[in-house]
C-alpha positions in Angstrom: 7.5 72.9 -17.3 5.6 75.4 -15.1 7.8 78.3 -16.4 8.1 77.1 -20.0 6.3 79.1 -22.7 5.8 75.9 -24.8 6.1 72.2 -24.6 7.1 70.0 -27.5 5.7 66.7 -26.6 6.9 63.6 -28.4 4.1 61.1 -28.3 5.2 57.5 -28.7 4.3 54.0 -27.5 6.8 54.5 -24.7 5.1 57.7 -23.7 1.7 55.9 -23.6 3.1 53.2 -21.3 4.3 55.5 -18.6 2.1 57.2 -16.0 4.3 60.2 -15.2 4.2 61.3 -18.9 0.4 61.6 -18.8 0.6 63.8 -15.6 3.1 66.1 -17.4 0.9 66.3 -20.5 -2.2 67.1 -18.3 -0.2 69.9 -16.6 0.6 71.4 -20.0 -3.0 71.0 -21.2 -4.2 72.9 -18.1 -1.9 75.7 -19.0 -3.1 75.6 -22.6 -6.7 76.1 -21.5 -5.7 79.3 -19.7 -2.9 80.7 -21.9 -3.6 79.4 -25.4 -1.2 77.4 -27.6 1.3 75.8 -25.3 1.6 72.2 -26.6 3.2 71.1 -29.9 2.6 67.4 -30.2 5.0 65.3 -32.3 3.9 61.8 -33.2 6.7 59.2 -33.2 5.5 55.8 -34.5 1.8 56.7 -33.8 -1.0 57.5 -36.2 -3.4 60.4 -35.7 -6.0 57.8 -34.7 -3.8 56.4 -32.0 -3.1 59.9 -30.6 -6.9 60.5 -30.6 -7.6 57.2 -28.8 -4.8 57.7 -26.2 -4.7 61.4 -25.7 -8.3 62.7 -26.0 -7.4 66.1 -24.4 -5.2 67.0 -27.3 -6.9 65.0 -30.1 -8.1 68.2 -31.8 -4.6 69.7 -32.0 -2.5 69.6 -35.1 0.4 67.2 -34.5 3.6 66.7 -36.5 5.0 63.4 -37.4 8.6 62.5 -36.6 8.8 61.1 -40.2 8.9 64.7 -41.4 12.5 64.9 -40.1 14.2 67.1 -37.4 14.8 70.1 -39.7 11.1 70.3 -40.7 9.8 69.9 -37.2 12.3 72.5 -35.9 11.2 75.0 -38.5 7.5 74.4 -37.8 8.2 74.7 -34.0 10.1 78.0 -34.5 7.3 79.3 -36.7 4.8 78.6 -33.8 6.9 79.8 -30.9 8.9 82.7 -32.3 8.0 85.9 -30.5 6.3 88.4 -32.9 9.0 91.0 -32.5 11.5 88.5 -34.2 9.4 87.9 -37.3 
């Protein structure tokens, strides 16, 4: 993750229950504070309110829902991470 330009983080009940996932998210958030948009959260089985309650550091970020489907999420992710020279 240290050398990744972006992190697509799938937030789920399983994610909430593990400690190492929070450490990874905190690492990405630290990078985001210095570099700008790094994290793209995807909610899987969680509401926006549950994300806010469990992940206050990213509560203000726009998150996608897995209910949108893989194609929709992939397109939105590409729109966010595509280098400007490829647009």
